N, C-alpha and C positions, 0 to 999 in steps of 0.2 A: 781096718783101719781105712777111714773115708777119705776120699781128698778132696778138699776145699772147691765149691765153686769156683769159676773164675772172677764171679762179681762179688765176692765176701773182699771184705778191706782187706786181709792179708795179702793180698794179690793184686793190688792195685796199684798201677804203672803209670808216671807221668814222663813220657819220652819227646826231648826235644832234640830236633835234627838240623844240623846246618842251618840255624836258625839266620835270617838277614832282616833287619828291621830299621825302617827311615822313618824320622821324625820332620813333621811341616817344620819348615824353614820360618820364623820371627820377619823376615823379609818376603813378602808375599810373592813379591818376582824372582827370586832366588828358588834354589832346586834344593830338595829336601835334603835333610843332613843324614847321612848313613852311619848308624850308629851301634848294632849290632852286625858282626862282620863272620859269622859262621859258629853260633853256641851248638856246642854239644853236650846235652846233660840228662840223665836220666835218674830219676827218683821213687822209688817204691815205698810201698807201704811200711810203716815201721821205721824208716830209715830218717837220719837227720842229715841236710846237707846244709854247710854253712858256704855261702858266696861273698868273697872278701875283694875288697879292690879300693883302690884311690876314687874321689870324687870323678866324678863324669867320665865313668868307665864303661858305664851302661848298666849296670845294674838293677837300678826302678824301671827303666826300659825293658827290660828281658821280665819284669812281673808284670807290668802293664801291657806287654801285649800276650802274654799265657792271659790274663785275665778278660782282656777284648777291649784296652780302652783304644775308641774310635782315632786318635790321634797320633798313633803307633801304627807303620804300615807294614805288614809282614811282606817282602821283596820276593823270600824264596826261602825254602825250608819246609819245616812241617811241625805242629805239635799235636801229640794225640794222648789220650787217656785211655787206659785200656783197650789201645786200638783203634780208639772213635778219633774222629776228626774233629781236634777242638777248634781250628779255625772257621769252620764251616757252623760251627755254634754263634747263637748269639751270647749278649753277656749274661742275662737271667739264665741262660740255658749252660751256660759253664756253670753257675753255680749249683744250679739243680743235679747237674754231672758229678758234682763232687768237689769244685774247686772253689778254694777261699783264699781274697788277699785281704791282709791288715794292711790298709796304708799307711805311708811314712808319716801323711799328713789329714788325717780322719778331717771330712769335712762337715762343717756344722749345716742341721736342717732343721730350720726354726718351724715352728706349729705343729709337729710331729713329735710325740713323747715317745721316748725309749721303749716303754712296754708295748706301745702301739707296733713301734718299728719292729721289736725282735718278733712279738708275735705273727707279724705280718709275714717277715723274712722267713720264720720256722714253717709257717704254714706252705709256703711256696717251696722249701727245698724238700720239704716231707710228703707235700702231695695233699695233706689235709690238716685243718686246723687239731690243735692239738688241744686234748681236752683241757678245759680251764682250770679246774684244782690240779689236777696234776701238773701243768703249765706252771702256775704260779708257783707251787712248791719247788719247782725246778728251777725255774728263776732265782728264787728266794735263796736257794743252795748255793747255786753258781756266782749268785753278789756276795755271800756271805763269803765264799772261799777266796774270792779277790778283793775283800774290803771293802766293797762297794755299798754305801749308804741306800739303802731299798727308796729312799725317797728319790734317788737321780732317775727312777723308773717313772714319774712323771715329769719330768724335765725334758725340754724338747733336744733332741739326739745333739749333742757334741756342743750346745749352742752355752756358751760360759764355762765349757770346762776347760780344766787346766790341762798340759800336755801329758801329766801323767793318767789324769781322769779319762783321757779321748784312748789312751794306748789301754787302760784293763777296760774300756766299755768294748775294745775292738776283741780282747781276749774271751770278755764275755760270750761275744757272739761266736767266736770261734769253739767254745765246748758249749754250747746251746744249737749251732747248725750242725754240728758234727761231722765236717767234711771228708773226704777221702785223701787231697792232699792240699797242706794249707801252704801259701807262700806268704812270708810275714817281713815285710820291706822296713829295715831300718826301724821295727817293734820299739827296740834299745832306746833310741834319740830322746833327748831331754826328758829322760828319767833320772831321780834321785837314786840311792842306794836303797830305801826301802822300797819304793816301787818297782824298781828292776828286779828285786827277789820275787815280789810278789807275782807280777808277769811272767817272770822265768816258770815260775811254778804251777800258774796256767797252762802255759804251752805244756810243762813234763805230765799234768795230769792229762792234757788231750789226747799227747802219745800214749801213754799208758792205757786211757780207758777206749781208746775210737783206734790205736794201733796205726794211725793218720802218716802220711809222710809228711816231712816239713823239709821247707826250701826256706832259709833263714838269710835274710842279704842284712850284712852292718858292716859298719866301718870296723869296729872294733872288738877287740876280743872280751869286753868284759860280760858281756852277756854268756858268753862261751865258761864263763865258769860256774855257770846256773845251768848252762845246758848245754850238754854234752854232744857234739857233733859226732857222726860216723863219716861224714866226709867233709873236706874243706877245699873249696874251689877259689884259687887266685884270678879275677875277672881282672882284664888289661885290654884298654881300645877296643872294646866290643868283643870280646872273645876270652874262653877259660884257657889260661895259658899255663896252669898247674893245679894237678889234684893231689891229694893225699889224706893223710888222716888226722887227728886233732893235732899233733905233732905240727901241721903245718901250721897252725894258728899259731902257736909259739915260737916260731920261728919268725913270723910275720910283728908278733908283738916285740921281738926283739931288733928285728932289723928294718922294717917297715917295707916298704913296697919297691925299692929300690932295684934289687936284681932284676925283679920282674919289668919293670918299666923301661930300664935302660935295653935291656934283650927285645922286649916289643919297640922301641926305638931302632935299635939295631935290625930288626928282622923289617922295619920300613921305609930303613935308606935305601 
């Protein structure tokens, strides 16, 4: 029996330790706003972690800090991927290292076709351009699995796309780029029932085929009916205040966040 090398997908680990993050204040004369206040989280290959919490609790800030958005300043703490310091990496280096962010609000890129964008991204991540014949087949199959019209490949990135179409294309990127750890920031927002099912199936295929780790940020439990989390973390006031299994999501569905927000308010008093 051989022991897998530490760089095989089965052994990838994203570790967030005592992470504190500020965001610039809209008032340029005011101090930055302290959003994350000591986040600890470990996501391993093959695990699905759901982060749930009320609006304004800092969930998206966590995703942007991991991805390297320049608006978010890490003031203390660490983020590592298989022991490598993520905070020392540029945004593109983080992507090549194996991190992926599906954004809550995917941006439009006029003048850049989806097909060119996808192949350029794959080339950057894989280190070489995929062979064209194989790539065309790969993209066609992935589009079919997500019920995406092949004609979308010649349209500008996300330009004129509906919310559901944008989210399907985020998951298309996930399947083609094959990251080690995927961060999905409210991928379920704005989706109807059919689109939610298709997107969820795409996430599940990624986990099954690539054995990737998933950090799924959401307000609602409806996506968790299709994507079963191994761990659920309750996020309140910039911190993980409780962690548990899938049953914790059921409690949130039944009772909301009041128990956790009241506890956080009491600690801050």
